[in-house]
Residue, then its C-alpha position, 0 to 999 in steps of 0.5 A: m719577671i713579668g710586669h713592672r721593673p724598677v728603672r735601670r740602665w740595662w735590661s740584662e746583665c749580658e748586654t755588657f759582657p766583655r767580648d771574651r766572656l760572651a764568646q764563652q757563654q756562646l760556646t757553653a750554650l752552643r755545646r748545649q744546644l748541638t747536643y739537644v738538637y742532635q737527639a731530638s731533631t731529624l734534620h740536625r741529626r741527620r745532617m750531622l752524621d752526613v759529614g761524620w760529625h758529632p756535638a763533642d766535636l765542637t772545640d770552639l766557635d770556629s768549629l761550628r763551620d764544619l756543619p753544613i749551611i741549612d736554608k729555606a729549602d732544607y726546612l720545606d724539604g722537612l716539612r714535606e717529609e714530616p708533615p705538618w711540622g717538619t724535621a726541624r721540630a725538636a719539642d714533643p708536640e704537647a710541648v708547642q704552645r705557638v705556631h707563627f707562619s710565613s706570609g705564603s707569598t711564594g708558595d704554602p705557608v711555612p709554619v714555625l713553632w715555639t714552646g712556653p720557654d720559647l715564648e718567654r725568651w721572645a718576649d724578654l727579648y723584645a723587652r730588652m729591645a724597647y727598653g734600650q730605645g728608652i721605653r718605660d712603664r709609663d709609655v702607651y704603645l700603639c703596635l701598628f705590626s699586622y697580627p693575623w698570621f704574622v709573627g712580629g705583632l704578638g712578639a712586640t706586644a708581649g715585650y713592651q707588656r713586660i716592661g709595664a707599658t700600656v699596649v694598644p694592639g692596633g694592627s695594620a689597617d683602620t688607617h683613620r682610627q690609628i691616627d684618632t687612637i694616637f691622638r685621643y689616647g696619649v700614645t707615646a711610642v709606635g711600632g710598624t713598617p716604615s711604609f705603613l708608618l709613612h703612610l698613616a703620616e701621609v693620610a694624617e697630613q691630608a686629614g689636617r691632624p699631622l703626627r708631628d703634633c701628636p705625643v709620640r716620642r719613639v717609633m720603632v720600625g722592622g720588617e723592611p730595610g727602610g728604617a736603616v735608610p738614613a734618608t728614610r729615617a730622617l723622613i719618618e722623624q720629621a713626619w712623626g716628630a720623633r726618634c726613629f729606631d730600626g728593628y731586625g727579625c725573621l720569622e725563624f729568629q725572633p728578634v735578631a738585632w735592634e738599635c739602641e739610643e745611639q742609633a748606630g746599627g742593630h745590636l745583635a742578641e748574641d746571648f740568643v743566636h750565634a751570627e756569621v757573616l759569609h760571603p754571598r757566593t763562596r760562603e766563607p767568613v768575611p771580616d767586619g765591616t765587609t757586606g755579607v749574608l747573615v747565617l744564624t744559629h739558635l742558642d736555646k730555641q726549643a721548639t724549632p731550633l736551627v743551626r747554621f741557618w742562611t738568612g738571605d740578608l745582607v748585612v755588615r757587622d761591627s764587633t767594636g764597642c758602641g757608645c751606649g755601653r753594650s758589647h754585643a756587636r752591631l749591623t751597621g746600616g741594618v739590613l742592606g737587603r736580601a742576596d736575591d733581591m741585589l741587583v747587578v747592573r753591568g757588574v755594579n752591586v745595587f741594592p734597593s735601599a741604596v735606591e730609596q736612600v738617593l730618592r729620599e735625599h731629593p725633596a721631590g723624592r718622597g712620594q711612593h716609588q718602586i724599582v722596574l725590571d723589564a725590557d727597557v732595562t735588560d739586555r734581550h739576548s743575555g738577560y743581564l740588566t743594562g740599567i735600573k728603571v724607578e717609577i715614582e709618584l710626582p705631581d704634575g709639572t715635575r718633569t724636571a724632578a724626574a730628570e734630577l732624580t735621574a741624574a742623582l741616581r746616575q751620579t751616585l750608583r754609577v749605573h744607567a738609571q731612568v726615573v719614570a714620573v707617575a701620577p700621585g696615588s697610582l702605586p700600591r700602598h703597603t700596610h704590611k712589607a713594601r715590595r720595591v722591586v717588580r719584574r715585568g714581561g720582557g725582562t728576564e734579569r739575570t745576575 
């Protein structure tokens, strides 16, 4: 139902299904979905035939692992084979109502499609997310996610509208206008990337209009790991005077997981996706509580459904119950980072989010920062990392702070580290997704 709903504890009854009932629901949905993609998608039918597999062979959830994993390279190959929409497409072109694209930062933009029912499902999942974070129809929501081409802005807009909230589609530009809108129109909830929300707070503070004095009481962040970094979350909550909730999705799966009022890890939408957590190298399942790569399968997507899609995102799953009463598994700590962004320093795994946590815990470590991989921290013979270098904006006369941050990184991460102070305002500001790892000439960096 679109629009106003009566006050209730749960947006959807399935949020509290017992685990065995949820598993049975997934199995029923998977059987239906795999039959659909076998009949309608060139990519999936071919991959099933390649391994001599048929949808009737799905006897339980574990037997899904008999199918090969699909990654972004497979999707791109399909786009080249059957342009412009690719071999993953399962819906007739006439049924497609929406196309969103990747950023195209590493090549041509990649399209992903939605049918009408896909869009309805998408909006309802975003509504469930927001409702679980305390949003109601009396709220005024300012969406600070980007709209041009990007996938997140319209999804959030549709979801908050479905609850009945008043939505202002602001986007991620016009910083001073955003600040004025928040105060002028009584905005009570905002959503955006952690880096843009911190940038907005910085600008507002400089303008003498600190956002901790504004009426916003809920902040939803996504697009970057920062919302799940405790020190970054604390910084956002302090700057905005509001509670901060982390959300996770990707272009191919929207949305995937989001925090509830407990702020104890994002609940997977397990009626929408089947989730596996696999070892980054062996691709074998890892137990709950162990870091692995999230692999997702759509349970009811029509336009571009994906089966066993390798997201590349590193997570830790917890399938125990949450204090909120929801039964869907959680991603504790959110997304730790990308498998291809994980740094290996003399055998020690270092995530950019871990570096951010150490920096943000120090009073001087709240400025803009980036991790630099160059010849200073790379062995010139082997190409392996010998340490990490961090550039961070520090005011003049804070050499002691740089030394303290260096010591904190070394002590916490157990790797060689060096912190280089740069002038305030010299590092790039991000209105979309922050780029935390920068590779410069002279460092070839192998893992």
